[in-house]
C-alpha positions in Angstrom: 54.7 218.7 131.7 53.5 221.6 129.7 55.4 224.7 130.5 52.3 226.6 132.7 54.8 229.6 132.8 52.4 233.3 131.9 52.9 234.6 128.4 54.9 237.7 129.1 53.8 238.9 125.4 56.3 240.3 123.2 59.6 241.3 123.7 60.6 245.1 124.4 61.8 246.7 121.5 65.3 248.5 122.4 65.2 250.4 119.6 62.0 252.1 120.5 63.4 252.3 124.1 66.4 253.9 122.8 64.6 256.4 120.5 62.3 257.6 123.7 65.6 258.3 125.6 67.1 259.9 122.6 64.3 262.2 122.5 63.8 262.8 125.8 67.6 264.2 126.1 67.2 266.6 122.9 64.0 267.8 124.3 65.7 268.5 127.6 68.0 270.2 125.8 65.9 272.0 123.7 63.4 273.3 125.7 64.4 272.6 129.4 62.8 270.4 132.2 60.0 272.2 132.8 58.9 272.5 129.2 59.4 269.1 128.4 56.3 267.1 128.0 55.8 263.3 127.9 53.5 263.9 124.4 56.5 265.7 122.7 58.8 262.9 123.8 56.2 260.3 122.2 56.3 262.3 119.2 59.4 263.1 118.8 60.3 259.5 119.1 57.5 258.6 116.7 55.3 256.4 119.4 52.6 256.7 121.6 52.1 258.2 125.3 50.9 254.6 126.1 53.8 252.8 124.8 55.8 255.5 126.9 54.3 254.7 130.0 54.5 251.3 129.9 58.6 252.3 130.2 58.9 255.5 132.5 56.4 256.1 135.1 56.2 259.8 134.8 58.5 262.7 133.5 61.3 263.0 136.4 61.8 258.8 135.6 62.2 259.1 132.1 64.4 262.2 132.3 66.7 260.4 134.6 66.7 257.5 132.4 67.8 259.8 129.5 70.7 261.2 131.2 71.6 257.8 132.4 72.0 256.9 128.6 74.0 259.8 128.0 76.8 258.4 130.4 76.9 255.3 129.0 78.6 255.3 125.7 81.7 253.6 126.1 84.9 255.5 127.7 88.2 255.3 126.0 89.9 252.4 127.5 93.4 253.8 129.0 96.4 252.6 127.0 99.2 253.7 129.7 100.0 257.1 127.2 98.7 259.6 129.5 99.0 262.1 127.2 97.2 260.3 124.6 94.4 259.0 127.2 93.6 262.6 128.1 93.1 263.6 124.2 90.8 260.6 124.1 89.1 261.5 126.8 88.7 264.9 126.0 87.6 264.1 122.5 85.2 261.5 123.9 83.6 264.6 125.8 83.3 266.8 122.9 81.6 264.0 120.9 79.3 263.3 123.5 78.2 266.9 124.3 77.4 267.7 121.0 75.9 265.2 120.2 73.4 265.9 122.9 73.4 269.8 122.9 75.3 270.0 125.7 75.3 273.8 126.5 71.4 273.8 126.6 71.4 270.5 128.7 73.5 272.2 131.3 71.3 275.2 131.2 68.4 272.9 131.7 70.1 271.2 134.9 70.7 274.8 136.2 66.9 276.2 135.7 65.9 276.5 139.5 62.6 274.4 138.1 64.3 271.3 138.0 63.4 268.6 139.9 66.2 267.7 142.5 66.1 263.7 141.7 66.8 264.7 138.1 69.9 267.3 139.1 71.4 264.6 141.4 71.3 262.0 138.5 72.7 264.5 136.0 75.8 265.0 138.3 76.0 261.6 139.2 75.7 259.8 135.9 77.5 262.4 133.6 79.6 264.9 135.3 81.2 262.8 137.9 82.5 259.8 136.1 83.8 262.4 133.1 85.8 264.5 136.0 86.5 261.3 137.8 88.4 260.0 134.4 90.2 262.8 133.8 91.2 263.5 137.1 92.4 259.8 136.9 94.5 260.4 134.2 96.4 263.4 135.2 97.0 261.8 138.7 98.2 258.4 136.8 100.5 260.6 135.0 101.8 262.3 138.2 102.6 259.1 139.5 104.7 258.2 137.0 106.7 261.5 137.0 105.4 262.7 133.6 103.9 265.7 135.0 103.9 267.6 138.4 101.6 270.1 140.0 99.8 269.6 143.5 96.4 268.0 143.9 94.5 271.4 143.7 96.4 272.0 140.5 95.3 268.7 138.8 91.7 269.4 140.0 91.9 272.9 138.2 93.4 271.6 135.3 90.4 269.5 134.7 88.1 271.8 135.3 89.5 274.2 133.2 89.9 271.4 130.2 86.5 271.0 130.3 85.4 274.6 130.9 87.6 275.9 128.1 84.8 274.0 125.5 81.9 275.3 127.3 83.7 278.8 127.2 83.7 278.8 123.2 80.5 277.2 122.8 78.7 280.3 125.0 80.6 282.7 123.4 79.5 281.3 119.9 82.9 280.3 118.8 83.6 277.0 117.3 86.2 275.2 119.4 87.6 273.3 116.1 88.1 269.7 115.3 91.6 269.5 117.2 90.2 271.1 120.5 90.7 268.1 122.1 94.5 268.1 120.8 95.1 271.2 121.8 93.6 271.3 125.2 95.1 268.1 126.4 98.6 269.2 124.6 97.9 272.8 127.1 96.7 270.9 130.1 99.9 268.6 129.7 102.5 271.7 129.5 100.7 273.5 132.3 101.0 270.7 134.5 104.8 270.3 133.6 104.8 267.7 131.1 106.6 267.7 128.1 105.0 267.5 124.3 106.3 266.5 121.2 107.2 269.8 119.2 106.3 269.2 115.3 109.3 270.9 113.4 108.6 269.8 110.1 
């Protein structure tokens, strides 16, 4: 019996899907939510407004999807070496935040005109997972006796670790390629952990 299911057309171009999300994230960082237009996103992605609307019904939906794509990069897999895991997570943060112009992105999220659903999505899909992974690393280290400090101390350590990158960026300083290593080591020692000192 012949297959009478309707022809659903050509499969979606996943390369174009990602190009649209990347363009939206870049423009959100550059111009903010209010000034971002779907026409500009389409032009940046090298496509048309109809092609964009086939994927996203409106600006808020597109931006939420773009924010979600930022959090889909593979997170470092824990190794059990808590200090190395902390450094790897911070390096992943640095790579992601510089790849998408992270400081302007944060500014866009703090602007009063941003759609509340977009802000909630940013907090839920980008901020919370990163903070959770960092906190899990230091909590695991505390459970193993590698570091000390109260729950509040460890929460503050996580906030300071990420905040130090923003402090450098907002001041116009280059955090340096070894920022993740230096920050992880500093946080580790602040929580009572021991690091190997290179005496060579």
